[in-house]
N, C-alpha and C positions, 0 to 999 in steps of 0.2 A: 749404412754407407757401403758402397761397392768395394770389393777387394781389388778391383782393377784400377790402377793408378798410373797416370802418365809419369814417365821419369823413374819408374820403379826398378827398371832393369839396370844392367851395367851401363853407366852413362857414356863411357868412352866407346864401347862396342856399338851402342845405339847410334852415336854420332857418326862413327865410321860407316855404318850401314846407311844412314840417312844421306850422307854426302858421297856415297860410292867410294869410300876410302878403305874399306875392309881389306886386310892383307890377303893376297891370293897365293895359292901354292901350285907349283907345277906338277906335284905328284898326284897320282891317281887318275881316274877317268875324267873326261871333260864333263863339267856340270850339265845336267839335263835341263835345269831350270835357271831362272834368274830370280833375284830377290823381288823384283817388281811383280813377277808372276805369282810368287808365294803370297805377297801382300794382296794382290787382286783376288786370289782365291779365298783368302781369309775375309776380305770385305764382302764378297758375294755370299759366303756362308753366314756371316753375322747379319747381313741385311735380310736374309731369308729366314733365319731361325733365332736371331737374338744373340746377345753377348754371351749368355750362358752356354751356348753351343760351341764357343771357341776353345779348342784345345789344339795343340800342335799335332796330336795324333789324328784328329778329325781333318785338319787341313791337309795333312800328308795323304790321307785316304782319298780326299777329293782330287788331289793332284796325281794320284797313282804312284806314290813313292812310299818308302818306309818312313816311320817316325824318326828313326835314327838319322836317316839321310837328310831329313828336313833341318836338323840341327846344324848341318854344314852351311846352311843359308842364313838361318836366324837362330840365335842362341836359345830363345825361349819365348813364352807368351808375353812377358812384360815388354821386351824389345819389339815384338811383333805389333803390339797395340800402338806403340809410338809410331811405328812405320805406317800403320793403317791411318792414324789420325793425320799424319803429315800428308799422306797421299790424298786424303779427302779435302784438305784445305786447298789443294790444287784446283778444286772446282770453283773457287772464288775468282771472279774477274774484276778488272778495273771498274770502279764505280761510275755509273752513267748519270748524266744530268748537267744542266747548264749553270746551276747555282750550287753553293756548298750544301744547302739544305736538301736539295734533290739528291746530291751525291751521297750524303750521309744516310738518307733514307734508303737508298739503294744498297748501301753496305748492310744496313739492318735487315732488309728484305732478303738479301742473298744468304745471310747467315741463318735466318729463319727457315728458308727453303732447304738449305743444306742439312739442317738437323731433321727436318721432316722427311728428307730422302733417306737419312741414316739415323733414325731416332735413338739407336743404341749409344750414340756419341755422348748423350747427356748422362749415361750411366757411368762413364769413366770419370774418375776424380782427376781434374786437370789443373791442379795448383801450380805445378812446375811446367813451364812451357816446353813444347816439343820444338827443338831448335833445328828443324830440318829446312831444306831449301824452299819447300812449298809454304811452310808456316811463316818463314821470314818474308817471302814474297807477298803473302797475304797481308802481313803487318804493313809492309811498304805501300801496297795498293790502297789499303784502307786509310792510312794516314794521308794519302794524297787527296782525299775528300775534304780534309781540314787545312790543307796547305794554303797559305796566302790569305787567310781570312782575319788575321790580326791576333791569333793566339800564339803564345810562346810555345816552345817545344814541349815543356812539361804539361802545359794545358792541353796541347794536342793529344798527348798520350792519355791523359786522364779523361778527356772528352770521348776518345775512342773507347776506353775502358767502360765509361758510363753507358754508351750505346750498346756495346757487346754484352755487358752484364744485364742490361734491360732485356735484350733479346733472349739471353740464356734463361732468364726467369719466365718470360712470357711464353716461350716455345714449349716449356714443360707442360703447360696446360693443354696445348694442342696435341702433343705427343701422348699425354695420358688419356685424352679423349679417344684417340685411335686405339690405344692398348685396351682400354676398358671395353670398347665396342667389340673388338676382336675376341677378347677372352670371355665375354658374357654373352655374345651373340645378340645383344640388345642395344638399340640406339638410345640416346638420352630421352628423346621424345617418347619412346615406348616405355622407358622406365618411369617417366613422370606420369604417363597415362595410368600406370599401375598404382603409384603412390599418391597421386593427386586427390582422388576421391576421399581417401582416409584423412589426408592432411587438411582438406577442406572442413572436415567434421571437427577436428581437434584444434585447429589454429584459431586464436583469438585476435581478430583484427583490431579490436578496441585496445587491447593490451599492447600490441606492437603495431601502431598505426604507420610508422615509417616503413617498416619491413613490408607491410601489406601494400602500401601505396607504390613504393619504388619497385618492389618485386613484381607487381602487376604490370607496371609500365615496361619493365625490362622483359618480362615474359611475352608481352604483346609485340615488343620490338624485334626480338630475335629468338624467341622460343626457349629451349632448355639451356643452351650454352652457345657462345659465339667467340671462340678463342681468336679467330682471325680478326674479328671486329674489335675485340679488346686490345689486341696487339697494335692495330692501326691507330686506335685512339691514344694508347699510351705512347706510341712512337711520336705522334704529333706533339704531345706534351713534353717529351724529352727534347725534341727539336726546339720547341718554344723556349725552354730553359737555356739551351745553348745559344739561341738567338739573342736572348737578353745579355748573356755574357759577352758575345761578340759586339753588341751595340755598346755595352759599358766600356769595353776596351777601346772602341773607336772614339768615344767621347773623352777618354782620359788623356790629358796633355802629356806630350812626350817629355821625359826627364832630361 
């Protein structure tokens, strides 16, 4: 498990920074930077080099300031990570679509795309929410996809959690595929081309007929791996389940 955990820093200092309420002092020279500039530099660094590259010293170097001076903007790495996560949630927009199903699907696709733009996000343990303005706005916008379809407030929250948990699990496969390709310099098809001939010699199709039959069909359909296709298929099944819940609620007589 990663050592990088949201909410690990000083919670009150983090909230002050997230909401622009950090106490200011009139002493000393005028600040050269803003907290937003520090956060943007940290995101650019991690997008390019991965979460392991994130240190306050490295961010300070990229901004052309001393590590000690950076602490006047952000107390440390834990608080910085929360600020980065909240900034990225600002990329989520109001869900598009004329039906609730289209809107919820758009919520899922936006979150899928967000992680693929910033795959290091899935390395951060995010049990405790980042209670910043962008994160709360994201929650509000995503709930709007479920408003007025017959679910009560608790069901809306749990339905949204179901969708986002599905996305979080599914997108890991797509992110891993990119990472493996980058680090090995080999695509999945190239890897299968190397291991396939040997596997064909040792694999007993009569002993594992289901694996042989289904594996062949899947291989013919999409090759070595298809995380985007698997995501789309799974999302439709999640929406099917929510549609059953909405229909059941509509049939239930009012008390």
